[in-house]
C-alpha positions as CSV (number, residue, x, y, z in Angstrom):
1,X,-35.3,172.7,-64.5
2,X,-37.9,172.7,-61.2
3,X,-36.8,169.3,-61.0
4,X,-32.8,169.5,-61.4
5,X,-33.0,172.2,-59.0
6,X,-34.9,170.3,-56.6
7,X,-33.2,167.4,-57.4
8,X,-29.1,169.3,-56.5
9,X,-30.9,171.2,-53.3
10,X,-31.6,167.9,-52.2
11,X,-28.8,166.3,-52.5
12,X,-26.7,168.9,-51.3
13,X,-28.6,168.4,-47.6
14,X,-28.6,164.6,-48.1
15,X,-24.8,165.5,-48.2
16,X,-24.8,167.2,-44.6
17,X,-26.8,164.7,-43.5
18,X,-24.4,161.6,-43.9
19,X,-21.5,164.3,-43.2
20,X,-23.2,165.0,-39.7
21,X,-23.7,161.1,-39.3
22,X,-19.9,160.4,-39.7
23,X,-18.7,162.6,-37.4
24,X,-21.2,161.0,-34.9
25,X,-20.2,157.6,-35.8
26,X,-16.2,159.2,-36.2
27,X,-16.1,157.5,-39.7
28,X,-14.1,159.7,-42.3
29,X,-17.3,162.0,-44.4
30,X,-15.7,160.9,-48.3
31,X,-16.4,157.0,-47.6
32,X,-20.4,157.5,-45.5
33,X,-20.6,159.6,-48.5
34,X,-19.1,157.3,-51.2
35,X,-21.9,154.1,-49.1
36,X,-24.8,157.0,-49.3
37,X,-24.9,157.6,-53.2
38,X,-24.5,153.6,-53.5
39,X,-27.8,153.9,-51.6
40,X,-29.5,155.6,-52.9
41,X,-28.6,154.5,-56.8
42,X,-30.2,151.1,-56.0
43,X,-34.2,153.3,-54.6
44,X,-35.5,152.5,-57.9
45,X,-38.3,156.1,-57.5
46,X,-34.7,158.5,-57.3
47,X,-34.1,159.7,-61.0
48,X,-29.9,158.0,-62.2
49,X,-27.7,160.4,-62.0
50,X,-24.7,160.7,-64.2
51,X,-20.9,162.4,-64.1
52,X,-21.0,164.3,-67.1
53,X,-16.5,164.5,-66.7
54,X,-15.9,168.1,-68.2
55,X,-18.8,169.1,-65.5
56,X,-15.5,167.1,-63.2
57,X,-12.7,168.5,-64.7
58,X,-13.9,171.5,-65.8
59,X,-16.0,173.3,-62.7
60,X,-15.1,171.0,-59.5
61,X,-11.1,170.3,-60.3
62,X,-9.8,173.5,-60.4
63,X,-11.6,175.4,-57.4
64,X,-10.5,171.8,-55.3
65,X,-6.6,171.8,-56.5
66,X,-6.9,175.4,-56.2
67,X,-7.7,175.6,-52.5
68,X,-5.5,172.0,-51.9
69,X,-2.7,174.2,-53.1
70,X,-3.4,177.8,-50.8
71,X,-3.9,174.9,-47.6
72,X,-0.6,173.3,-47.3
73,X,2.3,174.1,-46.3
74,X,4.9,175.7,-49.3
75,X,8.1,175.1,-46.2
76,X,7.5,171.4,-45.4
77,X,6.9,171.0,-49.7
78,X,9.8,172.5,-50.3
79,X,11.5,169.9,-47.9
80,X,9.7,167.4,-48.9
81,X,9.8,167.9,-52.5
82,X,11.6,165.3,-53.6
83,X,9.5,162.2,-52.0
84,X,6.3,164.6,-53.5
85,X,8.1,164.4,-56.7
86,X,9.1,161.0,-57.3
87,X,5.8,159.8,-55.9
88,X,3.5,162.1,-58.5
89,X,5.5,161.2,-61.2
90,X,7.9,158.6,-61.2
91,X,5.6,156.8,-58.3
92,X,2.8,157.4,-61.0
93,X,4.4,156.3,-64.3
94,X,5.9,152.8,-62.4
95,X,2.1,152.1,-60.9
96,X,0.6,152.6,-64.3
97,X,3.2,150.1,-66.4
98,X,2.3,147.4,-63.9
99,X,-1.2,147.6,-64.5
100,X,-1.3,147.6,-67.6
101,X,1.4,144.5,-68.0
102,X,-1.2,143.0,-65.2
103,X,-4.6,143.1,-66.9
104,X,-3.2,142.7,-70.4
105,X,-2.2,138.9,-68.7
106,X,-5.1,138.9,-66.8
107,X,-8.5,140.3,-68.5
108,X,-9.3,138.7,-71.5
109,X,-9.2,141.3,-74.8
110,X,-6.7,143.7,-73.3
111,X,-3.1,144.9,-75.1
112,X,-0.7,146.9,-73.4
113,X,-2.2,149.7,-74.8
114,X,-5.3,149.8,-72.6
115,X,-4.1,148.4,-70.0
116,X,-2.0,151.6,-69.8
117,X,-4.8,153.6,-70.4
118,X,-6.4,152.0,-67.3
119,X,-3.4,152.4,-65.1
120,X,-2.9,156.0,-66.2
121,X,-6.8,156.4,-64.9
122,X,-6.1,154.7,-61.6
123,X,-2.5,155.0,-60.3
124,X,-3.8,158.9,-58.9
125,X,-4.4,158.8,-55.2
126,X,-6.4,160.7,-53.8
127,X,-5.7,162.6,-50.6
128,X,-9.1,164.3,-49.5
129,X,-10.1,160.4,-48.7
130,X,-6.5,160.8,-47.2
131,X,-5.5,163.9,-45.1
132,X,-9.4,164.1,-44.4
133,X,-8.5,160.7,-42.0
134,X,-5.3,161.2,-41.6
135,X,-6.1,165.1,-39.1
136,X,-8.6,162.8,-37.2
137,X,-6.2,160.6,-35.7
138,X,-2.3,160.9,-34.1
139,X,0.4,160.9,-37.3
140,X,3.5,162.5,-38.1
141,X,3.4,165.6,-39.7
142,X,5.1,165.0,-42.8
143,X,3.0,162.0,-43.6
144,X,-0.1,164.7,-44.5
145,X,2.1,166.4,-45.6
146,X,3.5,164.2,-48.1
147,X,0.2,162.8,-49.0
148,X,-1.3,166.4,-49.7
149,X,1.6,167.6,-52.1
150,X,1.6,164.2,-53.7
151,X,-2.3,164.9,-54.7
152,X,-1.7,168.4,-55.6
153,X,0.4,166.8,-58.9
154,X,0.0,163.4,-59.6
155,X,-3.4,164.3,-61.3
156,X,-0.7,166.2,-64.2
157,X,1.1,163.5,-64.1
158,X,-1.9,160.9,-64.7
159,X,-3.9,162.8,-66.8
160,X,-0.8,163.4,-69.3
161,X,-0.4,160.1,-69.0
162,X,-3.6,159.3,-69.5
163,X,-3.6,161.6,-72.8
164,X,-0.7,159.7,-74.2
165,X,-2.8,155.7,-73.6
166,X,-5.8,157.2,-75.2
167,X,-3.7,158.2,-78.2
168,X,-2.1,155.2,-78.8
169,X,-5.2,152.7,-78.3
170,X,-6.7,155.1,-81.5
171,X,-3.7,155.7,-83.7
172,X,-2.4,151.7,-82.8
173,X,0.8,153.2,-82.6
174,X,3.3,154.8,-79.7
175,X,5.8,157.0,-79.2
176,X,7.8,156.2,-76.2
177,X,10.7,159.3,-77.9
178,X,7.7,161.2,-78.8
179,X,5.5,160.8,-75.9
180,X,8.7,161.3,-73.4
181,X,9.4,164.5,-74.5
182,X,5.8,165.9,-75.1
183,X,5.2,164.5,-71.5
184,X,8.0,167.2,-70.7
185,X,6.6,170.0,-72.9
186,X,3.3,169.6,-71.0
187,X,4.6,169.8,-67.8
188,X,6.4,172.5,-68.4
189,X,4.5,174.8,-70.1
190,X,1.4,174.6,-67.5
191,X,3.6,175.4,-65.1
192,X,5.2,178.3,-66.9
193,X,1.4,179.3,-67.1
194,X,0.1,179.0,-64.0
195,X,3.1,181.4,-63.2
196,X,2.3,183.6,-66.0
197,X,-1.0,183.8,-64.8
198,X,-0.3,183.8,-61.0
199,X,1.3,187.3,-61.8
200,X,-1.4,188.9,-63.2
201,X,-3.3,188.3,-59.9
202,X,-0.8,189.1,-57.7
203,X,-0.7,192.6,-59.1
204,X,-4.3,193.4,-59.4
205,X,-4.7,192.1,-56.0
206,X,-1.7,194.0,-54.4
207,X,-1.3,197.2,-56.5
208,X,-5.0,198.2,-57.6
209,X,-7.8,198.7,-55.7
210,X,-9.6,196.0,-54.7
211,X,-12.2,195.0,-51.5
212,X,-12.0,191.7,-49.7
213,X,-15.6,190.8,-51.7
214,X,-13.4,191.8,-54.5
215,X,-10.7,189.8,-53.8
216,X,-12.3,187.0,-52.7
217,X,-14.5,187.3,-55.7
218,X,-11.1,186.9,-57.5
219,X,-9.4,184.1,-55.7
220,X,-12.4,182.4,-57.7
221,X,-11.6,183.6,-61.1
222,X,-8.1,182.7,-60.8
223,X,-8.0,178.6,-61.1
224,X,-10.3,179.0,-63.7
225,X,-8.4,181.3,-65.6
226,X,-5.2,179.3,-64.8
227,X,-7.0,175.9,-66.1
228,X,-8.8,176.8,-69.1
229,X,-5.9,178.6,-70.7
230,X,-3.1,176.0,-69.8
231,X,-6.1,173.4,-71.3
232,X,-6.5,175.2,-74.7
233,X,-3.0,175.2,-76.0
234,X,-2.7,171.5,-75.0
235,X,-1.0,171.9,-71.8
236,X,-1.5,170.8,-67.8
237,X,-4.2,172.8,-66.4
238,X,-3.6,170.9,-63.2
239,X,0.3,171.9,-63.0
240,X,-0.9,175.5,-64.2
241,X,-3.8,175.8,-61.0
242,X,-1.3,174.0,-58.7
243,X,1.5,176.4,-59.3
244,X,-0.3,179.5,-59.5
245,X,-2.2,179.0,-56.4
246,X,1.2,177.7,-54.6
247,X,2.4,180.8,-55.6
248,X,-0.3,182.8,-54.5
249,X,-1.0,181.4,-51.3
250,X,3.1,182.3,-50.4
251,X,2.4,185.4,-51.1
252,X,-0.9,186.1,-49.5
253,X,0.0,187.8,-46.7
254,X,1.6,190.6,-48.9
255,X,-1.1,190.4,-51.5
256,X,-4.2,190.3,-49.4
257,X,-5.4,192.4,-46.4
258,X,-7.2,191.2,-43.3
259,X,-10.6,191.6,-43.6
260,X,-10.1,189.7,-47.3
261,X,-7.7,186.8,-45.2
262,X,-10.8,186.1,-42.8
263,X,-13.7,186.4,-45.6
264,X,-11.5,184.7,-48.5
265,X,-10.5,181.4,-45.8
266,X,-14.1,181.1,-44.7
267,X,-16.2,181.5,-47.9
268,X,-13.1,178.4,-49.7
269,X,-13.6,175.9,-47.2
270,X,-17.2,176.5,-47.2
271,X,-17.1,175.8,-51.1
272,X,-14.7,173.6,-50.9
273,X,-16.0,171.5,-48.1
274,X,-19.6,171.6,-51.0
275,X,-17.7,170.5,-54.1
276,X,-16.2,167.8,-52.3
277,X,-19.2,166.2,-50.4
278,X,-21.5,166.0,-53.9
279,X,-18.3,164.8,-55.9
280,X,-17.6,161.3,-53.4
281,X,-21.7,161.3,-53.3
282,X,-21.7,161.4,-57.1
283,X,-19.1,158.3,-56.8
284,X,-21.7,155.9,-55.4
285,X,-24.6,157.7,-57.3
286,X,-22.9,156.7,-60.9
287,X,-23.2,152.4,-59.9
288,X,-25.7,152.4,-62.3
289,X,-24.5,154.2,-64.9
290,X,-21.9,151.7,-64.8
291,X,-23.7,148.3,-64.6
292,X,-25.9,149.3,-67.1
293,X,-22.4,150.4,-68.8
294,X,-21.7,146.5,-69.2
295,X,-24.2,145.1,-70.9
296,X,-23.5,141.7,-72.1
297,X,-20.2,141.0,-70.3
298,X,-20.4,139.3,-66.5
299,X,-21.0,141.4,-63.3
300,X,-19.4,138.4,-61.7
301,X,-16.1,138.2,-64.0
302,X,-16.3,142.0,-64.2
303,X,-15.8,142.2,-60.2
304,X,-13.3,140.2,-59.8
305,X,-11.5,141.3,-62.7
306,X,-11.7,144.8,-60.4
307,X,-10.8,143.2,-57.1
308,X,-7.3,141.1,-58.7
309,X,-6.9,144.8,-60.0
310,X,-7.6,146.8,-57.4
311,X,-4.8,144.2,-54.9
312,X,-3.0,145.4,-57.2
313,X,-3.5,148.8,-57.0
314,X,-2.4,148.3,-52.7
315,X,0.7,146.0,-53.2
316,X,2.9,148.2,-55.8
317,X,1.8,151.5,-53.7
318,X,3.1,149.4,-50.9
319,X,6.8,148.3,-52.8
320,X,6.4,151.7,-53.7
321,X,6.8,153.4,-51.0
322,X,9.0,150.8,-49.0
323,X,11.6,150.9,-51.7
324,X,11.3,154.0,-51.8
325,X,12.6,153.7,-48.1
326,X,15.6,151.9,-49.1
327,X,16.5,153.9,-52.0
328,X,16.9,157.5,-49.6
329,X,18.8,155.4,-47.1
330,X,21.0,154.4,-49.9
331,X,21.1,157.6,-51.5
332,X,21.6,159.9,-48.1
333,X,24.8,158.2,-48.9
334,X,25.6,161.2,-51.9
335,X,23.0,164.0,-51.6
336,X,21.4,165.7,-48.2
337,X,17.4,164.2,-48.2
338,X,15.4,165.6,-45.7
339,X,15.3,162.3,-43.5
340,X,18.3,159.6,-44.4
341,X,16.8,157.2,-42.4
342,X,12.8,156.8,-42.6
343,X,12.3,153.3,-41.9
344,X,9.9,151.6,-42.8
345,X,6.6,152.7,-40.6
346,X,6.0,156.1,-42.3
347,X,5.7,154.4,-45.4
348,X,3.5,151.3,-44.6
349,X,1.0,154.1,-43.7
350,X,1.7,156.5,-46.3
351,X,1.1,153.8,-48.8
352,X,-2.2,152.8,-46.9
353,X,-2.9,155.8,-47.9
354,X,-3.2,155.8,-51.3
355,X,-7.4,155.8,-51.9
356,X,-8.5,156.1,-55.3
357,X,-10.9,159.1,-55.9
358,X,-13.4,161.3,-57.9
359,X,-10.6,162.4,-61.2
360,X,-10.0,158.6,-62.2
361,X,-13.9,157.9,-62.5
362,X,-14.2,161.3,-63.8
363,X,-11.1,159.9,-66.8
364,X,-12.5,156.3,-66.9
365,X,-16.2,158.2,-68.5
366,X,-14.3,161.0,-70.5
367,X,-13.1,157.9,-72.9
368,X,-14.9,158.5,-76.2
369,X,-17.7,156.1,-76.9
370,X,-16.1,155.6,-80.3
371,X,-12.9,155.4,-82.3
372,X,-12.2,157.8,-84.9
373,X,-12.9,154.8,-87.7
374,X,-16.9,155.4,-86.2
375,X,-16.1,151.6,-84.0
376,X,-16.5,151.1,-80.4
377,X,-14.0,152.6,-78.1
378,X,-12.5,148.7,-76.9
379,X,-13.1,147.6,-73.5
380,X,-15.1,151.0,-72.0
381,X,-17.2,149.4,-70.5
382,X,-14.9,147.3,-68.5
383,X,-12.6,149.7,-68.2
384,X,-15.2,151.9,-66.3
385,X,-16.5,148.5,-64.0
386,X,-12.6,148.6,-62.6
387,X,-11.8,151.4,-61.6
388,X,-15.1,152.0,-59.8
389,X,-13.8,148.6,-58.1
390,X,-11.0,150.1,-57.6
391,X,-12.1,153.8,-55.9
392,X,-14.2,151.8,-53.8
393,X,-12.7,149.0,-52.2
394,X,-9.5,151.4,-51.8
395,X,-11.4,154.0,-50.3
396,X,-13.9,151.9,-48.1
397,X,-12.0,149.2,-47.3
398,X,-8.4,151.7,-46.5
399,X,-9.2,154.2,-45.3
400,X,-11.7,151.8,-42.7
401,X,-8.4,150.5,-42.4
402,X,-6.3,153.4,-42.3
403,X,-7.0,154.1,-38.5
404,X,-5.1,150.7,-37.2
405,X,-2.8,150.7,-39.6
406,X,-1.9,153.9,-38.2
407,X,-2.6,152.6,-34.1
408,X,-0.2,149.2,-35.2
409,X,2.3,151.5,-36.5
410,X,2.6,153.4,-33.2
411,X,5.0,156.1,-35.5
412,X,5.9,158.8,-33.1
413,X,6.4,163.1,-34.7
414,X,10.2,162.9,-36.0
415,X,10.2,166.7,-37.1
416,X,9.2,168.3,-34.5
417,X,10.3,168.0,-31.0
418,X,8.7,170.4,-29.0
419,X,5.0,170.0,-28.8
420,X,1.8,172.1,-31.0
421,X,1.2,172.9,-27.5
422,X,4.1,174.0,-26.2
423,X,5.5,175.8,-29.9
424,X,2.0,177.9,-29.2
425,X,3.1,179.2,-25.7
426,X,6.4,179.8,-26.6
427,X,5.0,181.7,-29.7
428,X,2.2,183.6,-27.8
429,X,5.0,184.6,-25.1
430,X,7.7,185.8,-27.9
431,X,4.8,187.6,-29.8
432,X,3.5,189.7,-26.4
433,X,7.0,190.4,-24.9
434,X,8.1,191.9,-28.6
435,X,5.1,193.7,-28.1
436,X,5.8,195.0,-24.6
437,X,9.2,196.0,-25.3
438,X,8.4,198.1,-28.4
439,X,5.4,200.4,-26.7
440,X,8.1,201.1,-24.3
441,X,10.6,202.0,-27.1
442,X,8.2,203.4,-28.6
443,X,6.0,205.4,-26.7
444,X,7.1,205.4,-23.0
445,X,6.0,209.6,-22.5
446,X,2.6,208.3,-24.2
447,X,1.4,205.6,-21.9
448,X,1.1,207.5,-18.9
449,X,-1.6,210.1,-20.9
450,X,-3.5,207.4,-22.7
451,X,-5.3,205.0,-21.1
452,X,-6.3,202.4,-24.2
453,X,-2.1,202.5,-24.6
454,X,-2.7,201.6,-20.5
455,X,-5.0,198.7,-21.0
456,X,-2.8,197.2,-24.1
457,X,0.4,197.8,-21.7
458,X,-1.6,195.3,-18.8
459,X,-2.9,193.1,-21.1
460,X,0.6,192.3,-22.8
461,X,2.0,191.8,-18.7
462,X,-1.2,190.1,-18.2
463,X,-0.6,187.6,-21.4
464,X,3.2,186.8,-20.3
465,X,3.0,186.4,-17.0
466,X,-0.4,183.7,-18.2
467,X,1.8,182.3,-20.2
468,X,4.9,181.6,-18.2
469,X,2.3,180.1,-15.6
470,X,1.4,177.7,-18.2
471,X,5.4,176.7,-18.8
472,X,6.0,176.0,-16.0
473,X,2.8,174.1,-14.8
474,X,1.2,170.7,-15.8
475,X,-0.2,171.2,-19.0
476,X,-3.1,168.8,-18.6
477,X,-3.3,170.8,-14.9
478,X,-3.5,174.0,-17.4
479,X,-5.3,173.1,-19.7
480,X,-8.3,171.5,-18.4
481,X,-9.1,173.9,-15.3
482,X,-7.0,177.7,-16.7
483,X,-7.8,177.6,-20.3
484,X,-11.5,175.4,-19.5
485,X,-13.0,178.3,-17.0
486,X,-11.3,180.8,-19.1
487,X,-13.2,179.7,-21.9
488,X,-16.2,179.3,-19.9
489,X,-16.5,182.2,-18.4
490,X,-15.4,184.1,-21.3
491,X,-18.2,182.2,-23.8
492,X,-20.9,183.9,-20.8
493,X,-19.6,187.2,-21.5
494,X,-20.1,187.1,-25.0
495,X,-23.3,185.8,-24.6
496,X,-24.0,188.7,-21.8
497,X,-22.8,190.6,-24.5
498,X,-25.7,189.9,-27.1
499,X,-28.3,189.5,-25.2
500,X,-27.9,193.5,-24.3
501,X,-26.6,194.0,-28.0
502,X,-30.3,192.4,-29.3
503,X,-32.1,194.8,-26.3
504,X,-30.3,197.8,-27.9
505,X,-31.9,196.9,-31.6
506,X,-35.5,196.9,-29.9
507,X,-34.8,200.3,-29.4
508,X,-35.7,202.3,-32.7
509,X,-33.1,204.9,-31.4
510,X,-30.4,202.5,-32.9
511,X,-29.3,201.8,-35.9
512,X,-29.4,197.9,-37.0
513,X,-26.1,197.7,-39.0
514,X,-24.2,199.2,-36.0
515,X,-25.7,196.7,-33.8
516,X,-24.8,193.8,-36.1
517,X,-20.9,195.3,-36.5
518,X,-20.5,194.7,-32.6
519,X,-22.3,191.3,-32.9
520,X,-19.3,190.6,-35.3
521,X,-16.7,191.3,-32.7
522,X,-18.2,189.7,-30.5
523,X,-18.1,186.4,-32.9
524,X,-14.6,187.5,-34.1
525,X,-13.8,187.7,-30.1
526,X,-15.0,184.1,-30.0
527,X,-13.4,182.8,-32.2
528,X,-9.7,184.1,-31.4
529,X,-10.3,182.9,-27.8
530,X,-10.8,179.4,-29.2
531,X,-8.1,179.8,-31.2
532,X,-5.4,181.2,-28.6
533,X,-6.2,178.0,-26.6
534,X,-6.6,175.1,-29.2
535,X,-3.1,173.5,-28.8
536,X,-3.9,172.7,-25.3
537,X,-7.1,171.6,-25.6
């Protein structure tokens, strides 16, 4: 027991070190973690780490999906719903079919059912890897939105395909009409379960006397309640979590107080970071187990098949994204689309961002060792090895070259003509002006007698004056000379205040709890200053 605890604590420390290394060398941390896991797996003295697929599906998947749903913009998700839906469902099924036929033709012993099983496993891209890269480079917002939205739904469709293909391999029969009917039932009922449980948590958050800590704990309970309930009835747990997460996220400002939102964001950011780090590290650490599973099969042949299927996966996704662009141009003649002329640059970037991740590996590992009749599951070890190669090739090769592809395509922001800096200035000025007008309209008679209201009025007037100056000035000049200097001086003042508070804390007459409250307020002030001028840096 103690050795296991020490092992995982050491693993977390290694993950933190590798993430810091990734930041230093400017490489997306999922790539560094996978490669780091590969290197660690080759160390002979370390114990072999084996992924339990149930651990991934039950412990890791619900909170990761839930966090992604809370981070997703519902407005942008709805705007690109047709593209997201087509790639999350239609393209996943199309990719599975292509892989099924190619693998049957190329790999000895593969049947169409086994190939379809492989396709269901490796068809869904992992958006954590893609978005962690895309957010570090200049890429249009729509690419990130579609990638995030696709990742929320494609796991559901691929797992349903995987489930049906698994039954087909085990039973030797496959009824298309029955599979199609069950597909829509599983997805639809997953949606219903997610909404039903989300409404229960909505009521708890809004009408019961919760605290920030209780609210935060409830946000951790919710995804598990949605996932386990849906899976218990053999519906899509992924769709349930995504549906419930999107609903509660949309209403967060109604059901959660400001302290609950602040605490929840901070806690979830940390937990999501740790969970993502662990799963990507586990991919690399799984190499010895996967190689040992090949048994008498030729490692060279397995690598060859893995590279062939990887190429098919990449080409199929690029063909799908480019084909969807032409289809959008055609269908926009008959229905309204978000962009009637998407071109090819955006689809190429989106197509190249199709890296596979831990859900694919967990699906492959969840294939049973034996069929119902007691015979070994056909081609299980080869499916597992090919899945590992596909993840490695798409994650490392496409991940490292994605920034080059983005620069080569040189795609401009098409949806937001106003820069984030200009949007920020306009919104902040509008809020300050509206607040000042409201103050004059409702409390004009109280301002002369209330020094705090006078201070607030002066601050709002100063903010408006500063923002007017920023709008008229060169943004770069304002960003460097005004904002940079203001932030530096403000930080000095806040540090000076912290020093005074620490001196107060040494005196017996002042409670440390009171001092900590003031220190926490200074931390909030510093973060507020940083966030205020984030788009001006």
